[in-house]
LOGU-325667 format. One record per residue (C-alpha): x, y, z; residue number from 1. Coordinates in Angstrom, 3 decimals, padded with zeros to 6 digits, m for minus. Layout:
<sites>
<site east="X" north="Y" up="Z" n="NUM"/>
...
</sites>
This chain:
<sites>
<site east="007.083" north="015.034" up="m012.356" n="1"/>
<site east="004.765" north="012.134" up="m012.062" n="2"/>
<site east="005.624" north="008.473" up="m011.585" n="3"/>
<site east="004.808" north="005.293" up="m014.665" n="4"/>
<site east="004.849" north="002.607" up="m012.984" n="5"/>
<site east="005.678" north="m000.788" up="m015.031" n="6"/>
<site east="005.254" north="m004.555" up="m013.882" n="7"/>
<site east="006.372" north="m007.300" up="m014.402" n="8"/>
<site east="009.369" north="m006.295" up="m015.379" n="9"/>
<site east="011.669" north="m009.430" up="m017.480" n="10"/>
<site east="014.883" north="m010.252" up="m015.239" n="11"/>
<site east="018.183" north="m008.747" up="m015.590" n="12"/>
<site east="016.632" north="m005.437" up="m017.675" n="13"/>
<site east="018.536" north="m002.314" up="m017.067" n="14"/>
<site east="017.745" north="000.933" up="m017.161" n="15"/>
<site east="018.704" north="001.818" up="m020.848" n="16"/>
<site east="016.293" north="m001.436" up="m021.872" n="17"/>
<site east="013.370" north="000.553" up="m020.134" n="18"/>
<site east="014.229" north="004.225" up="m021.904" n="19"/>
<site east="014.285" north="002.548" up="m025.743" n="20"/>
<site east="010.709" north="000.796" up="m024.413" n="21"/>
<site east="008.966" north="003.674" up="m023.146" n="22"/>
<site east="010.282" north="006.016" up="m025.775" n="23"/>
<site east="009.225" north="004.051" up="m028.724" n="24"/>
<site east="006.473" north="002.288" up="m027.410" n="25"/>
<site east="005.040" north="005.690" up="m026.213" n="26"/>
<site east="006.531" north="008.028" up="m028.213" n="27"/>
<site east="008.185" north="009.757" up="m026.104" n="28"/>
<site east="010.821" north="012.019" up="m026.441" n="29"/>
<site east="014.265" north="010.514" up="m024.027" n="30"/>
<site east="014.740" north="014.357" up="m023.382" n="31"/>
<site east="011.542" north="014.384" up="m021.149" n="32"/>
<site east="012.236" north="010.817" up="m019.574" n="33"/>
<site east="013.726" north="011.933" up="m015.571" n="34"/>
<site east="014.923" north="009.241" up="m013.817" n="35"/>
<site east="014.373" north="005.365" up="m013.691" n="36"/>
<site east="014.503" north="003.449" up="m010.606" n="37"/>
<site east="014.417" north="m000.883" up="m010.761" n="38"/>
<site east="013.016" north="m002.509" up="m007.989" n="39"/>
<site east="012.732" north="m006.024" up="m008.891" n="40"/>
<site east="010.356" north="m006.707" up="m011.455" n="41"/>
<site east="009.088" north="m003.115" up="m010.693" n="42"/>
<site east="010.551" north="000.179" up="m013.117" n="43"/>
<site east="009.297" north="003.778" up="m011.619" n="44"/>
<site east="009.733" north="006.341" up="m014.310" n="45"/>
<site east="009.331" north="009.913" up="m013.729" n="46"/>
<site east="007.623" north="011.551" up="m016.788" n="47"/>
<site east="005.581" north="014.910" up="m017.527" n="48"/>
<site east="002.442" north="014.795" up="m016.084" n="49"/>
<site east="000.798" north="015.913" up="m019.293" n="50"/>
<site east="002.691" north="012.407" up="m020.456" n="51"/>
<site east="001.130" north="010.113" up="m018.178" n="52"/>
<site east="m002.623" north="009.572" up="m019.222" n="53"/>
<site east="m001.136" north="009.295" up="m022.567" n="54"/>
<site east="001.680" north="006.775" up="m021.767" n="55"/>
<site east="m000.479" north="004.421" up="m019.834" n="56"/>
<site east="m002.977" north="004.264" up="m022.476" n="57"/>
<site east="000.332" north="003.239" up="m024.649" n="58"/>
<site east="001.934" north="001.412" up="m022.433" n="59"/>
<site east="m000.472" north="m000.786" up="m020.358" n="60"/>
<site east="m000.464" north="m004.327" up="m022.136" n="61"/>
<site east="002.075" north="m003.944" up="m024.952" n="62"/>
<site east="004.916" north="m005.633" up="m024.764" n="63"/>
<site east="008.419" north="m005.540" up="m024.275" n="64"/>
<site east="010.802" north="m009.021" up="m023.925" n="65"/>
<site east="007.652" north="m011.167" up="m025.057" n="66"/>
<site east="006.022" north="m010.185" up="m021.609" n="67"/>
<site east="002.968" north="m007.847" up="m021.027" n="68"/>
<site east="003.574" north="m005.232" up="m019.243" n="69"/>
<site east="001.117" north="m003.966" up="m016.633" n="70"/>
<site east="001.142" north="000.504" up="m016.777" n="71"/>
<site east="000.089" north="002.495" up="m014.297" n="72"/>
<site east="000.048" north="006.740" up="m013.355" n="73"/>
<site east="000.499" north="007.536" up="m009.658" n="74"/>
<site east="000.472" north="011.236" up="m010.004" n="75"/>
<site east="001.799" north="014.297" up="m008.246" n="76"/>
<site east="000.581" north="014.504" up="m004.809" n="77"/>
<site east="m002.655" north="016.421" up="m005.215" n="78"/>
<site east="m002.570" north="019.465" up="m002.635" n="79"/>
<site east="m006.544" north="018.741" up="m002.600" n="80"/>
<site east="m005.709" north="015.564" up="m000.857" n="81"/>
<site east="m008.793" north="014.104" up="000.996" n="82"/>
<site east="m010.617" north="016.006" up="m001.384" n="83"/>
<site east="m009.677" north="013.819" up="m004.438" n="84"/>
<site east="m012.386" north="010.989" up="m005.148" n="85"/>
<site east="m010.166" north="008.765" up="m006.461" n="86"/>
<site east="m007.185" north="009.155" up="m003.931" n="87"/>
<site east="m009.207" north="008.703" up="m001.673" n="88"/>
<site east="m010.963" north="005.244" up="m003.054" n="89"/>
<site east="m007.046" north="004.305" up="m002.843" n="90"/>
<site east="m006.584" north="005.158" up="000.228" n="91"/>
<site east="m009.669" north="002.628" up="001.678" n="92"/>
<site east="m008.469" north="m000.164" up="m001.097" n="93"/>
<site east="m004.952" north="000.565" up="001.161" n="94"/>
<site east="m006.619" north="000.282" up="004.324" n="95"/>
<site east="m007.968" north="m002.591" up="003.144" n="96"/>
<site east="m004.986" north="m004.328" up="002.449" n="97"/>
<site east="m003.243" north="m003.379" up="005.731" n="98"/>
<site east="m006.287" north="m004.851" up="007.278" n="99"/>
<site east="m005.814" north="m008.173" up="005.223" n="100"/>
<site east="m002.072" north="m008.397" up="006.202" n="101"/>
<site east="m003.311" north="m007.611" up="010.515" n="102"/>
<site east="m005.558" north="m010.433" up="009.717" n="103"/>
<site east="m003.246" north="m012.742" up="008.997" n="104"/>
<site east="m000.472" north="m011.623" up="011.115" n="105"/>
<site east="m002.781" north="m012.380" up="014.372" n="106"/>
<site east="m004.278" north="m015.598" up="013.665" n="107"/>
<site east="m004.587" north="m017.417" up="016.784" n="108"/>
<site east="m002.467" north="m020.952" up="016.449" n="109"/>
<site east="m005.552" north="m022.922" up="014.996" n="110"/>
<site east="m005.757" north="m020.542" up="012.346" n="111"/>
<site east="m002.419" north="m020.304" up="011.878" n="112"/>
<site east="m002.504" north="m023.983" up="011.578" n="113"/>
<site east="m005.201" north="m023.447" up="008.479" n="114"/>
<site east="m003.291" north="m021.050" up="006.961" n="115"/>
<site east="000.607" north="m022.639" up="006.309" n="116"/>
<site east="001.635" north="m026.710" up="005.143" n="117"/>
<site east="005.135" north="m027.626" up="006.576" n="118"/>
<site east="007.516" north="m030.391" up="006.206" n="119"/>
<site east="005.948" north="m030.685" up="002.413" n="120"/>
<site east="008.151" north="m032.074" up="m000.525" n="121"/>
<site east="008.660" north="m031.465" up="m004.610" n="122"/>
<site east="006.255" north="m034.109" up="m006.177" n="123"/>
<site east="006.211" north="m032.750" up="m009.164" n="124"/>
<site east="006.847" north="m030.201" up="m011.937" n="125"/>
<site east="004.716" north="m028.427" up="m015.352" n="126"/>
<site east="004.897" north="m026.040" up="m017.418" n="127"/>
<site east="001.037" north="m024.203" up="m017.367" n="128"/>
<site east="m000.163" north="m020.922" up="m019.868" n="129"/>
<site east="001.844" north="m018.217" up="m019.911" n="130"/>
<site east="004.979" north="m019.797" up="m019.261" n="131"/>
<site east="004.324" north="m020.324" up="m015.627" n="132"/>
<site east="006.233" north="m023.085" up="m013.477" n="133"/>
<site east="003.513" north="m025.169" up="m011.723" n="134"/>
<site east="005.507" north="m026.868" up="m008.505" n="135"/>
<site east="003.367" north="m030.222" up="m007.282" n="136"/>
<site east="003.867" north="m030.113" up="m003.326" n="137"/>
<site east="002.595" north="m032.865" up="m001.336" n="138"/>
<site east="004.322" north="m034.859" up="002.201" n="139"/>
<site east="007.395" north="m036.667" up="002.236" n="140"/>
<site east="005.128" north="m039.785" up="002.534" n="141"/>
<site east="003.466" north="m039.809" up="m000.548" n="142"/>
<site east="000.313" north="m041.944" up="000.856" n="143"/>
<site east="m000.279" north="m039.342" up="004.284" n="144"/>
<site east="m003.028" north="m036.764" up="003.398" n="145"/>
<site east="m002.560" north="m033.035" up="003.640" n="146"/>
<site east="m003.747" north="m031.630" up="006.572" n="147"/>
<site east="m006.778" north="m029.389" up="006.861" n="148"/>
<site east="m006.271" north="m025.959" up="005.114" n="149"/>
<site east="m007.876" north="m023.119" up="003.525" n="150"/>
<site east="m006.102" north="m023.682" up="000.125" n="151"/>
<site east="m008.405" north="m023.738" up="m002.802" n="152"/>
<site east="m007.893" north="m022.933" up="m005.853" n="153"/>
<site east="m006.910" north="m018.957" up="m006.865" n="154"/>
<site east="m005.534" north="m018.907" up="m002.969" n="155"/>
<site east="m001.968" north="m016.467" up="m003.138" n="156"/>
<site east="000.449" north="m018.001" up="m001.273" n="157"/>
<site east="004.240" north="m017.790" up="m000.558" n="158"/>
<site east="006.499" north="m020.943" up="m000.781" n="159"/>
<site east="009.454" north="m020.925" up="001.945" n="160"/>
<site east="012.743" north="m023.198" up="000.905" n="161"/>
<site east="013.402" north="m023.913" up="005.271" n="162"/>
<site east="015.829" north="m023.245" up="006.713" n="163"/>
<site east="016.698" north="m019.989" up="003.213" n="164"/>
<site east="015.710" north="m016.295" up="004.374" n="165"/>
<site east="014.057" north="m015.781" up="000.540" n="166"/>
<site east="010.066" north="m017.221" up="m000.772" n="167"/>
<site east="008.198" north="m017.317" up="m004.043" n="168"/>
<site east="004.665" north="m015.738" up="m004.561" n="169"/>
<site east="002.693" north="m017.945" up="m006.070" n="170"/>
<site east="m001.403" north="m019.104" up="m006.939" n="171"/>
<site east="m002.797" north="m022.239" up="m005.845" n="172"/>
<site east="m003.970" north="m023.948" up="m009.388" n="173"/>
<site east="m005.263" north="m027.437" up="m007.550" n="174"/>
<site east="m005.389" north="m029.395" up="m004.993" n="175"/>
<site east="m006.136" north="m032.831" up="m004.150" n="176"/>
<site east="m006.270" north="m035.143" up="m001.306" n="177"/>
<site east="m002.432" north="m035.243" up="m000.878" n="178"/>
<site east="m000.893" north="m032.748" up="m002.612" n="179"/>
<site east="m001.377" north="m029.022" up="m003.295" n="180"/>
<site east="000.148" north="m027.050" up="m007.270" n="181"/>
<site east="001.050" north="m023.894" up="m006.632" n="182"/>
<site east="002.304" north="m021.756" up="m010.014" n="183"/>
<site east="004.702" north="m019.458" up="m009.796" n="184"/>
<site east="005.794" north="m016.714" up="m012.511" n="185"/>
<site east="009.740" north="m017.329" up="m012.684" n="186"/>
<site east="010.971" north="m021.136" up="m012.245" n="187"/>
<site east="012.928" north="m020.246" up="m008.788" n="188"/>
<site east="016.694" north="m021.576" up="m008.963" n="189"/>
<site east="018.283" north="m024.022" up="m007.051" n="190"/>
<site east="015.139" north="m026.195" up="m005.836" n="191"/>
<site east="016.573" north="m028.945" up="m005.694" n="192"/>
<site east="019.251" north="m028.657" up="m003.201" n="193"/>
<site east="016.211" north="m027.113" up="m000.142" n="194"/>
<site east="015.175" north="m030.973" up="001.538" n="195"/>
<site east="011.353" north="m028.724" up="002.418" n="196"/>
<site east="008.996" north="m026.530" up="001.950" n="197"/>
<site east="006.731" north="m024.460" up="004.082" n="198"/>
<site east="003.244" north="m022.520" up="002.365" n="199"/>
<site east="001.418" north="m019.756" up="003.562" n="200"/>
<site east="m001.924" north="m018.257" up="002.356" n="201"/>
<site east="m000.257" north="m014.551" up="001.942" n="202"/>
<site east="m002.687" north="m011.492" up="000.895" n="203"/>
<site east="m004.439" north="m010.783" up="m002.591" n="204"/>
<site east="m002.200" north="m008.089" up="m003.676" n="205"/>
<site east="m002.877" north="m008.897" up="m006.967" n="206"/>
<site east="m006.689" north="m007.957" up="m007.333" n="207"/>
<site east="m005.946" north="m004.365" up="m004.746" n="208"/>
<site east="m002.825" north="m003.753" up="m007.760" n="209"/>
<site east="m005.301" north="m003.935" up="m010.752" n="210"/>
<site east="m007.950" north="m001.679" up="m008.569" n="211"/>
<site east="m005.753" north="000.933" up="m007.809" n="212"/>
<site east="m003.954" north="000.953" up="m011.045" n="213"/>
<site east="m007.306" north="001.263" up="m012.322" n="214"/>
<site east="m008.465" north="004.346" up="m010.438" n="215"/>
<site east="m004.835" north="006.182" up="m010.865" n="216"/>
<site east="m005.388" north="005.795" up="m014.515" n="217"/>
<site east="m008.834" north="007.351" up="m014.222" n="218"/>
<site east="m007.770" north="010.090" up="m012.735" n="219"/>
<site east="m004.815" north="010.949" up="m014.552" n="220"/>
<site east="m006.389" north="010.839" up="m017.803" n="221"/>
<site east="m007.188" north="013.159" up="m020.057" n="222"/>
<site east="m009.023" north="013.975" up="m023.126" n="223"/>
<site east="m009.995" north="010.278" up="m023.913" n="224"/>
<site east="m012.829" north="008.845" up="m023.863" n="225"/>
<site east="m012.401" north="007.096" up="m020.455" n="226"/>
<site east="m011.870" north="011.157" up="m019.462" n="227"/>
<site east="m015.201" north="011.527" up="m020.967" n="228"/>
<site east="m016.925" north="008.739" up="m019.485" n="229"/>
<site east="m015.318" north="009.974" up="m016.111" n="230"/>
<site east="m016.699" north="013.129" up="m016.515" n="231"/>
<site east="m020.081" north="011.311" up="m016.810" n="232"/>
<site east="m020.219" north="009.363" up="m014.193" n="233"/>
<site east="m018.742" north="011.189" up="m011.440" n="234"/>
<site east="m021.852" north="013.878" up="m012.062" n="235"/>
<site east="m020.219" north="016.279" up="m013.707" n="236"/>
<site east="m021.136" north="016.252" up="m017.405" n="237"/>
<site east="m025.147" north="014.794" up="m018.052" n="238"/>
<site east="m024.685" north="011.380" up="m019.881" n="239"/>
<site east="m027.039" north="011.342" up="m023.490" n="240"/>
<site east="m028.526" north="009.074" up="m025.803" n="241"/>
<site east="m029.837" north="008.038" up="m028.709" n="242"/>
<site east="m034.094" north="008.512" up="m029.631" n="243"/>
<site east="m035.287" north="005.037" up="m028.801" n="244"/>
<site east="m036.037" north="002.584" up="m031.564" n="245"/>
<site east="m038.650" north="m000.429" up="m031.643" n="246"/>
<site east="m037.083" north="m003.465" up="m030.583" n="247"/>
<site east="m036.797" north="m006.582" up="m032.584" n="248"/>
<site east="m036.921" north="m009.093" up="m028.918" n="249"/>
<site east="m034.910" north="m012.683" up="m029.540" n="250"/>
<site east="m036.455" north="m013.517" up="m026.374" n="251"/>
<site east="m039.792" north="m014.362" up="m026.631" n="252"/>
<site east="m040.308" north="m014.299" up="m023.179" n="253"/>
<site east="m039.705" north="m010.629" up="m021.778" n="254"/>
<site east="m042.587" north="m008.562" up="m020.787" n="255"/>
<site east="m042.485" north="m004.952" up="m021.438" n="256"/>
<site east="m041.185" north="m003.316" up="m018.628" n="257"/>
<site east="m037.689" north="m005.733" up="m019.596" n="258"/>
<site east="m038.403" north="m005.053" up="m023.010" n="259"/>
<site east="m037.742" north="m000.930" up="m022.477" n="260"/>
<site east="m035.067" north="m001.153" up="m020.183" n="261"/>
<site east="m033.316" north="m003.108" up="m023.031" n="262"/>
<site east="m034.308" north="m000.825" up="m025.279" n="263"/>
<site east="m032.933" north="002.530" up="m022.781" n="264"/>
<site east="m030.163" north="000.511" up="m022.221" n="265"/>
<site east="m029.507" north="000.534" up="m026.130" n="266"/>
<site east="m030.702" north="003.974" up="m026.798" n="267"/>
<site east="m027.595" north="005.168" up="m024.069" n="268"/>
<site east="m024.281" north="006.573" up="m025.102" n="269"/>
<site east="m022.565" north="007.125" up="m022.411" n="270"/>
<site east="m023.858" north="005.179" up="m019.075" n="271"/>
<site east="m027.368" north="002.897" up="m018.362" n="272"/>
<site east="m028.640" north="001.950" up="m015.130" n="273"/>
<site east="m031.005" north="m001.709" up="m015.280" n="274"/>
<site east="m032.048" north="m001.970" up="m011.293" n="275"/>
<site east="m035.204" north="m003.946" up="m009.646" n="276"/>
<site east="m036.152" north="m005.787" up="m007.228" n="277"/>
<site east="m034.659" north="m009.164" up="m006.966" n="278"/>
<site east="m036.928" north="m011.744" up="m008.878" n="279"/>
<site east="m037.564" north="m009.569" up="m011.179" n="280"/>
<site east="m035.510" north="m010.655" up="m015.079" n="281"/>
<site east="m032.666" north="m008.538" up="m014.711" n="282"/>
<site east="m030.086" north="m010.624" up="m015.518" n="283"/>
<site east="m032.488" north="m011.881" up="m018.084" n="284"/>
<site east="m032.821" north="m008.860" up="m019.720" n="285"/>
<site east="m028.827" north="m007.939" up="m019.396" n="286"/>
<site east="m028.344" north="m011.132" up="m022.126" n="287"/>
<site east="m030.794" north="m010.336" up="m024.165" n="288"/>
<site east="m029.404" north="m006.354" up="m024.609" n="289"/>
<site east="m025.613" north="m008.125" up="m024.881" n="290"/>
<site east="m027.797" north="m010.101" up="m027.683" n="291"/>
<site east="m029.115" north="m007.675" up="m029.215" n="292"/>
<site east="m025.251" north="m005.593" up="m028.967" n="293"/>
<site east="m023.524" north="m008.683" up="m030.802" n="294"/>
<site east="m026.056" north="m008.844" up="m032.867" n="295"/>
<site east="m025.339" north="m005.025" up="m034.224" n="296"/>
<site east="m021.910" north="m006.061" up="m034.654" n="297"/>
<site east="m020.407" north="m004.777" up="m031.021" n="298"/>
<site east="m017.859" north="m006.642" up="m028.823" n="299"/>
<site east="m019.189" north="m007.001" up="m024.816" n="300"/>
<site east="m017.641" north="m007.303" up="m022.097" n="301"/>
<site east="m019.888" north="m008.924" up="m019.435" n="302"/>
<site east="m018.509" north="m008.637" up="m015.572" n="303"/>
<site east="m020.045" north="m009.352" up="m012.505" n="304"/>
<site east="m018.076" north="m009.010" up="m008.916" n="305"/>
<site east="m018.091" north="m012.493" up="m008.463" n="306"/>
<site east="m017.381" north="m015.969" up="m010.276" n="307"/>
<site east="m020.754" north="m017.551" up="m009.706" n="308"/>
<site east="m023.235" north="m014.511" up="m010.889" n="309"/>
<site east="m020.421" north="m014.191" up="m013.697" n="310"/>
<site east="m021.100" north="m018.455" up="m014.472" n="311"/>
<site east="m024.360" north="m017.151" up="m014.526" n="312"/>
<site east="m024.446" north="m015.139" up="m017.645" n="313"/>
<site east="m021.852" north="m017.438" up="m019.056" n="314"/>
<site east="m024.275" north="m020.860" up="m019.004" n="315"/>
<site east="m027.147" north="m018.013" up="m020.185" n="316"/>
<site east="m025.582" north="m016.733" up="m023.069" n="317"/>
<site east="m024.259" north="m020.794" up="m024.298" n="318"/>
<site east="m027.939" north="m021.913" up="m024.727" n="319"/>
<site east="m028.383" north="m019.521" up="m026.742" n="320"/>
<site east="m024.855" north="m019.890" up="m028.496" n="321"/>
<site east="m022.866" north="m016.430" up="m028.244" n="322"/>
<site east="m019.309" north="m016.729" up="m029.514" n="323"/>
<site east="m018.028" north="m016.670" up="m025.856" n="324"/>
<site east="m014.884" north="m017.096" up="m023.570" n="325"/>
<site east="m014.659" north="m017.055" up="m020.232" n="326"/>
<site east="m011.512" north="m015.592" up="m018.462" n="327"/>
<site east="m010.209" north="m016.871" up="m014.955" n="328"/>
<site east="m008.885" north="m019.617" up="m013.050" n="329"/>
<site east="m010.887" north="m022.789" up="m014.214" n="330"/>
<site east="m010.995" north="m024.593" up="m010.844" n="331"/>
<site east="m013.206" north="m021.135" up="m010.287" n="332"/>
<site east="m015.545" north="m021.948" up="m012.901" n="333"/>
<site east="m018.353" north="m024.445" up="m013.087" n="334"/>
<site east="m017.584" north="m027.818" up="m014.099" n="335"/>
<site east="m019.871" north="m027.496" up="m017.261" n="336"/>
<site east="m018.676" north="m024.690" up="m018.484" n="337"/>
<site east="m014.501" north="m024.930" up="m018.339" n="338"/>
<site east="m014.525" north="m026.232" up="m021.672" n="339"/>
<site east="m014.866" north="m022.153" up="m022.669" n="340"/>
<site east="m011.958" north="m020.775" up="m020.328" n="341"/>
<site east="m009.214" north="m019.320" up="m021.946" n="342"/>
<site east="m006.851" north="m021.937" up="m020.471" n="343"/>
<site east="m008.754" north="m024.785" up="m021.413" n="344"/>
<site east="m009.413" north="m023.547" up="m025.273" n="345"/>
<site east="m005.590" north="m022.091" up="m024.832" n="346"/>
<site east="m004.094" north="m025.473" up="m024.741" n="347"/>
<site east="m006.206" north="m027.551" up="m027.644" n="348"/>
<site east="m004.917" north="m024.850" up="m029.363" n="349"/>
<site east="m001.847" north="m025.780" up="m032.116" n="350"/>
<site east="000.650" north="m023.036" up="m030.952" n="351"/>
<site east="m000.008" north="m023.731" up="m027.172" n="352"/>
<site east="000.805" north="m027.294" up="m027.771" n="353"/>
<site east="004.127" north="m026.448" up="m029.408" n="354"/>
<site east="004.959" north="m023.624" up="m026.788" n="355"/>
<site east="004.216" north="m026.575" up="m023.497" n="356"/>
<site east="007.348" north="m028.229" up="m025.414" n="357"/>
<site east="009.619" north="m025.892" up="m025.638" n="358"/>
<site east="008.650" north="m024.941" up="m022.392" n="359"/>
<site east="008.991" north="m028.436" up="m020.684" n="360"/>
<site east="012.374" north="m028.403" up="m022.677" n="361"/>
<site east="013.540" north="m025.058" up="m020.643" n="362"/>
<site east="012.461" north="m026.606" up="m017.433" n="363"/>
<site east="014.115" north="m029.448" up="m017.869" n="364"/>
<site east="017.944" north="m027.191" up="m018.244" n="365"/>
<site east="016.493" north="m025.264" up="m015.734" n="366"/>
<site east="016.437" north="m028.401" up="m013.354" n="367"/>
<site east="019.688" north="m029.687" up="m014.795" n="368"/>
<site east="020.977" north="m026.728" up="m014.139" n="369"/>
<site east="020.398" north="m025.676" up="m010.725" n="370"/>
<site east="021.249" north="m029.836" up="m009.728" n="371"/>
<site east="024.818" north="m030.663" up="m007.280" n="372"/>
<site east="027.176" north="m032.955" up="m009.151" n="373"/>
<site east="030.068" north="m034.209" up="m007.969" n="374"/>
<site east="032.378" north="m033.477" up="m010.277" n="375"/>
<site east="032.384" north="m029.705" up="m010.977" n="376"/>
<site east="030.662" north="m027.958" up="m014.480" n="377"/>
<site east="032.727" north="m026.446" up="m017.009" n="378"/>
<site east="033.245" north="m022.579" up="m016.156" n="379"/>
<site east="029.351" north="m020.572" up="m017.112" n="380"/>
<site east="027.662" north="m024.235" up="m017.941" n="381"/>
<site east="025.458" north="m023.430" up="m015.423" n="382"/>
<site east="024.706" north="m020.034" up="m016.770" n="383"/>
<site east="024.656" north="m021.274" up="m019.899" n="384"/>
<site east="022.022" north="m023.440" up="m019.881" n="385"/>
<site east="020.346" north="m021.519" up="m017.512" n="386"/>
<site east="020.160" north="m019.068" up="m020.892" n="387"/>
<site east="018.945" north="m021.316" up="m022.796" n="388"/>
<site east="016.248" north="m022.198" up="m020.556" n="389"/>
<site east="015.342" north="m018.417" up="m020.631" n="390"/>
<site east="015.304" north="m018.171" up="m024.077" n="391"/>
<site east="012.920" north="m021.242" up="m024.714" n="392"/>
<site east="010.623" north="m019.995" up="m022.020" n="393"/>
<site east="010.810" north="m016.816" up="m024.284" n="394"/>
<site east="009.134" north="m018.278" up="m027.207" n="395"/>
<site east="006.654" north="m020.744" up="m025.286" n="396"/>
<site east="005.108" north="m017.361" up="m024.193" n="397"/>
<site east="005.241" north="m015.382" up="m027.289" n="398"/>
<site east="003.535" north="m018.331" up="m029.003" n="399"/>
<site east="000.843" north="m019.172" up="m026.031" n="400"/>
<site east="000.478" north="m015.322" up="m026.970" n="401"/>
<site east="000.018" north="m015.603" up="m030.072" n="402"/>
<site east="m003.253" north="m018.400" up="m029.491" n="403"/>
<site east="m004.501" north="m016.140" up="m026.856" n="404"/>
<site east="m004.892" north="m013.704" up="m029.345" n="405"/>
<site east="m006.587" north="m015.652" up="m031.994" n="406"/>
<site east="m009.190" north="m016.649" up="m029.588" n="407"/>
<site east="m010.370" north="m013.468" up="m028.524" n="408"/>
<site east="m009.999" north="m012.070" up="m031.790" n="409"/>
<site east="m012.711" north="m015.140" up="m032.449" n="410"/>
<site east="m014.992" north="m013.959" up="m029.412" n="411"/>
<site east="m017.884" north="m011.681" up="m029.202" n="412"/>
<site east="m018.624" north="m011.483" up="m026.069" n="413"/>
<site east="m015.229" north="m012.315" up="m022.959" n="414"/>
<site east="m016.552" north="m012.812" up="m019.070" n="415"/>
<site east="m014.779" north="m012.716" up="m016.456" n="416"/>
<site east="m015.426" north="m010.938" up="m012.908" n="417"/>
<site east="m014.571" north="m007.434" up="m012.244" n="418"/>
<site east="m010.693" north="m007.554" up="m010.746" n="419"/>
<site east="m010.015" north="m011.217" up="m013.296" n="420"/>
<site east="m009.526" north="m008.134" up="m016.324" n="421"/>
<site east="m005.855" north="m009.045" up="m016.527" n="422"/>
<site east="m003.683" north="m006.399" up="m018.588" n="423"/>
<site east="m001.171" north="m009.356" up="m019.726" n="424"/>
<site east="m003.510" north="m011.601" up="m021.166" n="425"/>
<site east="m006.017" north="m008.752" up="m022.785" n="426"/>
<site east="m003.848" north="m005.985" up="m024.012" n="427"/>
<site east="m004.960" north="m003.236" up="m024.982" n="428"/>
<site east="m008.220" north="m004.710" up="m026.719" n="429"/>
<site east="m010.969" north="m002.609" up="m026.345" n="430"/>
<site east="m014.943" north="m003.207" up="m026.525" n="431"/>
<site east="m017.781" north="m001.184" up="m027.779" n="432"/>
<site east="m019.663" north="m002.607" up="m024.274" n="433"/>
<site east="m019.116" north="m003.037" up="m020.780" n="434"/>
<site east="m021.794" north="m005.145" up="m018.489" n="435"/>
<site east="m021.875" north="m005.021" up="m015.118" n="436"/>
<site east="m024.305" north="m007.776" up="m013.605" n="437"/>
<site east="m025.203" north="m007.226" up="m010.073" n="438"/>
<site east="m023.591" north="m003.943" up="m009.722" n="439"/>
<site east="m025.025" north="m003.527" up="m006.141" n="440"/>
<site east="m022.944" north="m006.000" up="m004.643" n="441"/>
<site east="m019.159" north="m004.937" up="m005.841" n="442"/>
<site east="m017.074" north="m001.729" up="m004.679" n="443"/>
<site east="m016.687" north="001.115" up="m006.961" n="444"/>
<site east="m012.789" north="000.432" up="m007.212" n="445"/>
<site east="m013.015" north="m002.334" up="m009.251" n="446"/>
<site east="m016.110" north="m001.162" up="m011.703" n="447"/>
<site east="m013.254" north="001.251" up="m013.056" n="448"/>
<site east="m011.584" north="m001.920" up="m014.179" n="449"/>
<site east="m013.729" north="m002.640" up="m017.020" n="450"/>
<site east="m014.369" north="001.340" up="m017.972" n="451"/>
<site east="m010.653" north="001.616" up="m019.188" n="452"/>
<site east="m011.405" north="m001.404" up="m021.913" n="453"/>
<site east="m014.976" north="000.387" up="m023.012" n="454"/>
<site east="m016.491" north="002.863" up="m024.574" n="455"/>
<site east="m019.857" north="002.324" up="m022.837" n="456"/>
<site east="m021.324" north="000.561" up="m019.758" n="457"/>
<site east="m024.249" north="m000.465" up="m018.584" n="458"/>
<site east="m025.021" north="m001.216" up="m014.746" n="459"/>
<site east="m027.377" north="m003.826" up="m013.709" n="460"/>
<site east="m028.424" north="m004.458" up="m010.373" n="461"/>
<site east="m030.587" north="m004.499" up="m007.156" n="462"/>
<site east="m032.619" north="m000.908" up="m006.875" n="463"/>
<site east="m031.264" north="m000.671" up="m003.342" n="464"/>
</sites>
C-alpha cells in the first residue's frame, strides 16, 4: 500500500471522518482504503498505489470542515532507490532541512541571543486572514525596546510559555521597535495562565513540506497533464511546437530577438526557454509574453524564486494595467505594490469584514474560557464557550474563503514566489501558462510547485 498524507486537520476529527472525506471527495471505494493513522493535524491514509495520484489531485486543496487540506503522496519504497530522480531531490531537501536545524542548534551564545527573545508578555490579540490568531508580544515594561534580533516578517518561530512543556508554531507577521506580532493557525488554550514567553527562530518547515509534496505528486501521478509534462521535462518525450504565427506586439520597444523569443514561447505546447546574458531584456520579453497570453484568454501564473524578482514582474505588469493578484505576506512585498496582495484585497472585501467580526467574537470567547476566576464555573461552561468559538471561526474561515475565491476569479495573472504557492489558498485552481522568471536562480524542487498547476511552462533566465 502507498501512503496519502492529509493536513492540516481540524481538531477532534476521528478516523471515520477522514475515511468518509477520502471516499466522497476522492471517489475511492471504502473497501480499498487501508489503515488510517492520526498524528495531530496530520492523517496518514493507506491506499492502493494505482489510486495515489488520482487521490492527491482530487484532495489537494479540497475543503474538509471548512479547512482546505494539503494532500501529498508518499509512494512505496522504490527498489531503484538511488536511481529515482524525485527521491534524490527529496533526499537533498531533507539534508538541507537537517542542516538548517543543526545550524540553529550549534549557534554560539551571541547568535542564539539574536535568534531568541525572552521575558515577553502578550500585549495584544487580534484576528487575521484565514482565521489566524495574532498575538503581539512586548517587554513587560512597554517603554523598553526589544533587543536586536533576526526575527523579520515571514520568519518561522516557536512560541514557548515559560515554565510549560509546550510550544506553538507561528510566523512573524509584523515587527516594531517595541513589539513583535506572531500569527498562529489555531488559538492556544490558556494563554492567560502564563506570565511570560520566549520566542525562538525555527526551521522553515512550510517551504520544504510544499516542495516535498510537489515532488511526491510529480513522481506518482499518471495519465494526466502533469505526467505528460514530467516525461517531457525529464527528457523521456520530445516537446511539441505549433507553427510560429506573426506576432502583433503590444510593446513597440521590443527588438527582433525579443519578438522571436516571445513568438517561440507562444508556439510551444509544453515547455519553452527564454535565456540570455544579463541586460538583454528577458524580463521585458516575459512581461510581453504574459500580456500576449492574457489577450488569448489564458490564465497565467507568474513566478520567480525571490520576492524582489516577483515584485519586478508585478510592477511592470501593473504599469500595463493587467488584472493581477500577488500572493505572499504583504510585509515582504515592496510598499508601493502591497495594495495588490491577496491579504490587502481580501481585507477590503465585504465578506472578510464580516468574517473578522465573527473571529473577534470567537477570540473573546476563547479568552473568557481561558481566564482564571475565583468562582468555580458551571460544569462544561468553558468547553461550551470553546465549542461556540470554534463554530464562529469555522464561519469566519468560510466567508474569507469566499472572498479569496472571488478575488482570484477576477484576476488574469497571479504572481508569487515558487514556494509561496499555497494549496490552502489556491485550492485546485489550474492555469494555462506558468512563467518562471530568474529560473537559473531557483532549484528544481521548487519549480515543480507551479508545474502542478499549469498546462505549459516557460523558463526565463541567465544562459549559464
